[in-house]
N, C-alpha and C positions, 0 to 999 in steps of 0.2 A: 504494500500500500504506500502511495506517495504521501509523505507527511507535510508537504509544502503548505504554508499558511498564507492566506490572502487577506485576512482582516487587518485593518490599519492598527498601528501601535497605540493610538489614542483610545482605542476601544477599552483598554484596561484601566486607564488612570485619570481620564479627564472628567468622567461624567457621573455625577451623583444621579443623573437621570437614567443611566444604563441599568438594565435588568441584570441579575446575576448570570454568569455564563452557564450554559447548559452542557459544556463539554470540558474535559480536562485541558489544562494548559500543557502545551508540548514544550519539551526541553531538549536542548543539545548540550552535551557535557564536553567542555574543552579542557582536556587533561583528566585522565582516568586514574590518577594517583589516589592517595589516601583521602584527600578532601573531596575531589570530584566524585569518587565512589561513595563517600558518605552522603553527599547530597542526592545522588541517584537512589541510594537506599531509602532515604527519607521520602523521596517522591513515590517509591514503590509502596510505601505504607499508606499513601492516599491516592489510590488509582482513580478515584472520582474527581480529584483535583489536579493531578499532574501525571504526565507520562513522558518518559525518556524515549526519544525517537531517533537520535543520532549521537555519535561520539567522534571526537577528534583526539587521537592519541598516537604518538610516534612509535611506541613499543608494540610490536605486532602481537606478541603473546598477551600482554596486558589488555590491548584493545579487543582482541578476539574473546578473551575470557569475560571482560566487561560486557561486550555486546551480546554474548550468549546469555548472560545472567539477566539482561534487560530486554531480550528478544528484539534486538536491533537488526534490521535486514542488512545483508552484506553491502548493498549499494549506499548505505548511510553510515558506513564505518570509514572514517577519514584518517589519513596519516598525519595531516597537518591542519591546523585551524584555518589557514589561508585557503584551503580547498573549498571552504564555504563561500568565499567571496565572489566566485564566478557563477553561483547558483542563486535561484530565487530563495527567499527566506524559507528555511526548513522548519522553523519552530517559533513559538512565541518568545521563548526565553533562552538566552545563552548563559550558561553557568560557566564562568571563567575561573578555572582552577589551574592555570598555566604557571610556568616559572614567572617570578616577579617581574623580570625585565620585559616580558611579553605582554604585560597587562595593557599598557597604553595603546599599542598598535591594534590589539584585538578589540579592546573596548570601544575605541573610536570608530574603527571600521564597521563593527557589528551594530553599534548604535546608529550609524549612518544608513545601514541596511534595514533598520526598523526593529531589530531585536530589543527586547527588554533585557536588562543585565543584572545578574546576581554575581558580584565580583568578590573573589576571595581577597582577604587582606594580605599584604598592604595594597592600597589603591594603585600605587606605582612606586618606582624607586627614586624619584626626585620630584620636587615641587612643581616644576613646569609640566611634567607629564600628568600629575594629578589635576592640574588646572585644565589641561587639554581634555582629559576624560570628563571632567565636570562640564566643560563647554559643549562637548559633543552630546552629552546627556540632555543638557538644557535646550539646545537647538532642535533636538529631535523629540522632545517631550518624553524621554526615556524614563521608565521606572527603574532607577538604579538603586541597588542596596549593596552596601559593603557587609561582609560577614563578620561584623563586630558583635559576635554572639554574646559577649559578656553583658551587653546592654539588655538582653532579652531574658536572662535567667530569672527564675522565681526568687532567687537570693537577691538579685539587684532590685527587683520590683519591691520586695519587702523592705530592703534597706532604704530605698528612696521614699517609701511610704512613711517609715518611721521618722526620717529626717523632715519630711513635709509636715508631719503631725507635731513636730517640735520636741521629739523625744530627748534630744540633747541640746536644745536651744539653737542658737546660731552657730554654724560651722566657723571655727577659728583656724584650724589646720588639719592636715590629713597626712598619714604615713602609710605607704603601700609597698609591699614586697612581692616581687615575682621570683619565686624559687624555681629556676628552670629544671634543676635536677642534674646531677653529675653525669649520668649515662645518657640522658636526653640531650644534654649539651654536646657530649662527645659524638653522639650519633649525627645530630643535625648541623652543628656549628663548628665541628672540627673535621669530621670525615665527610659530611653530607653536603646537600645542595646549597646551604646558606653559610658556608665556611668563609667565603671571600666576598668582600664588598663589590669588587669589579664584576663578579658573576651573579650577584644577587642584590644585597643591600646591607646597610648597617644592621647590627644585632638589634638595636633599639627599634628600628623600623620593622624588621622581619619578625621578631618575637614579641615585642612589647608595644606596638602601636595600639593593640587591644587595650593595654593598661592605661596608656596616656589618654586614649579616647574615653575609657571608663572613668578615670579621675575627673576629666573635664565635664562629663555628663553628671556625675554625682555632685560635684561642687557647684556646677552651673556658672554662668558668666564667662567672661573672656580672660584668657591668660595674657598677662601684660609683659612679664619678664621671665626669662629662663636662664639657668646655668646648669652645667653638667660636667662630670668628671668620670673617667673610666679608661681602661686599657686592657691589652692582652698580656697577662702576667705569667700564666702557668703553662699553657699548651704551646711550648716553644722548644726548639732543639736543646738549648742550654739548660733546660730544667729536666731533661730526660734522665731517668735513673741509670746508673752504670750497668752496662750489659744489654740495654734495650736495643732491639733490632728494628728494621723498617716495617716489618709486618708481624702481627701478633702470633700467627701460626708458627713462626720460626723463633719466637722470643723465649728465652729461658725464664722470663718473669711473667709469662702469660697467666699463670695460676695465682699470682699474688698481686698483680697490678689492679688497682681500682677501676681502671679504664680499659681493661682487656676486652678486645672485640670477641675473642673466642668464648669468653665467659658470658658476656652479654647475649650474644646471638644464639649460642647453643642452649643457654637457659631458656630463652624465649621459645626456641624450637621444642624443647623437651618438656618444659613445665608450664607453658602457656602464660597467662596473665598479661600484665602491661608490657612486659619485655617482648612478647610475641608480636606486638604491633610493629616494633622496630625490626624484628627479624623478618617479618613479612615484607617490609620495604627493602631491606638489603638483599633479599633473595628474589625480589620481584614476584612475590606471591607464591613461590614454590617452597613449601614448608617440608623439605626433605633434608636428610643429613647430607646427601650428595650436593644439593644446590647450595646449602649453607657453607659447606666446606669449600666449594668452588668459589663462592663470593668472598670468603675469607682469604683465599689463596691469591685471587687475581683482581678482586673488585676494590673499589675505593673504601668500602666500609671495613676492610681488613687491615688498614694501615695503622701504624702506631700513632697515637695522638700527639706524640712529641716530634714526629717526623712527617707532618702533613704540610699542605700549602695554605693553611688557614691564616686569616689575618683579622677577623672580627674580634671585638673585645670579649673578655670573659667575665667582666663585672663592670657595672656603671651605676652612677647615681644621677638623678635629674631633680632639680629644684624648680618649683613653679610659684610665681606670685600672680594672683588674679586681681582684676580690678576690684577695688574695695579692700584689698589687703589680706584676703585669705591666702594661706601658703600650703603647699603640698610638697612632700618629698617622696621620691620613688627610687627603689633599688631593684636592679635585676642582677642575678648572679648565677654562675654555673655551679657553685660549691654548696649544694644543698641536696637532701633527699628529693625524690620526685614527689612533691606534695602540693597542696592547694596554696593559692595566694593568701596573704595575710594583710589585713587592713585595720588601722586604728583611725578613728575620726574624733577629734577633740572639739567639743562644743562648749558654749557658755554655761550650759546647765547639766552637762554630763559627757560621758565618753561612750562611743560605740566601737566594738571590736568584732571583726568578722573574719571568717576563713573560707568563704565560698559556700558554706553550708549553714553554719551556726552564726547567729548574730547575738552578741551580748550587749545590753544597754545598761550602763551604770548611771544612776540618777543621783546627782550631787545633793539634792534636797532631802531625799529619803534614805540615801546610802544603801539602796537596794540594787540588785542585779536581776535583770529579766533576760531569759535566753529564748530565742526563737529558732526553731529548726526548720529550714526550708528545703531539706533534701527530698528527693523524689523516690518514694518507695524504698528508703534506706540506702540508695545508691550514693556513691562518692561523688564529689564535685568534679572529678576528672572524667567521668563517663558522659560522653556527649556534651562536654563543657557544662555539666550540671543542668542539663535541660535546655541550654542556650541554643544548641544546634536545631533542635526540634522547634523551639519557639520562634527563632528567627526565620527559619524556612517556612513554617506555617503562616507566620505573619505576612511574609512576602507573597505567598500564594493567595492568601485571603485578600490582601490589598489589591492584587490584580484582578481577582475574580469579582470583587464587589465595587471596584472603582473607588477605593478608600486609601489614598496615598499616605494618610496620617498614621496608618498601621506600620509603615516603614520608618522606624526610629533611628536607622543607621543610613540615612539617605545622603544626598549630595552635600548639602551645606554642613551638616554635623560631621561627616567623615572628612571633608576637606579641612575643616577647622582643626580637628585632631591631628591630622597629618602635618599641618603647618607647624604645630607645636613640636612634633617629633623632629622635623627638619631644623627648626630653630635650636633644639637641644643639641643636635649633632654639630651645628655651627658653633655653638657655645663650647662644646667639649674640645673641638679641634682648635679653636682660637684661644681657649682659656679665658673667655670673656662672658659677661652678662649680655644676653641678646634681648632686645626689646621687640615685641611684635606690634 
């Protein structure tokens, strides 16, 4: 069946007079990696609202496996997203889960073709490209949402409700920690796709534009000034332990090194759990001893963390001052367990402490503590970003189906503002200066 769509893009977003759609939105997934596959799986949970009809993915095995899972006809399996440009629009929505550097070209071209856009964060790798995406979305009336899923979690909704209700009075300052986790950092930012700024982006942009966006959303108002400090201190050749070799499979320290690739990926293969997520990526979905050993022997994920070509920082702090004087401090670091983010918000009447699941409110007047549990069916905050994936994706589908753009709370203006803060923070770090926005 030919999935080509003929309805104009404004069908979905302009009209409070439009009736609800009586068919599922059609989606093309650009990039069938971990994030693209996650959004396709979410679509499969709502077949009445969304249907994946095409995929663009350069890795043949990944592409074919994805296409088989989502019943995509062979003629709608593309090797490159640019293959879509010479064809009539194939779907209502393009889900862009491509490498960061490809976001601007894909988003602009597909917006101009009339696709609605669900764009994986970061928006783009520099401020000019973010502005270009925003301009393309505005001139085409595109329903664009960034996947800033932290905005959509039940935890965030409850936290903002408590703040609005005055649970701690007026916000004076905020402290927020992004604990990346030692093996997550080694996988993604030393051995993986986000290890080099010239091939992806800064660590702050790649990993923590979520957090800067979330802080600005929670505090509200405009960031006026930014400072930042950080560097790559540990994952360097000069810090390698004596005897370390270039690859973990040949290293005599592989059973004792905290960052051993053989330990991480074989544990993920044999024991499942969170580590299996990373094993699946390094073996391109082939969870067998043979595939994992081959990837450790010859692939990028088998390299020693002290002998890679990485250059992104492994720790950073960002300080923000908002109009009106509210301050916020943010820390991201590789040197933690893999755990939830931690936040303290200091108010004139109390303190709020959160971990992505629990929110504790301490009231100065009564000296009492009240705890709110926002977890979903006992799940951890790490699963589906604590419900944020589902909530963001469903809000986007519902916005397009019902013509209610206000359901998209990570749209053009909000996302662009948060990204501008990230770029200002990087300028501040590199210059050793306070940057005014």
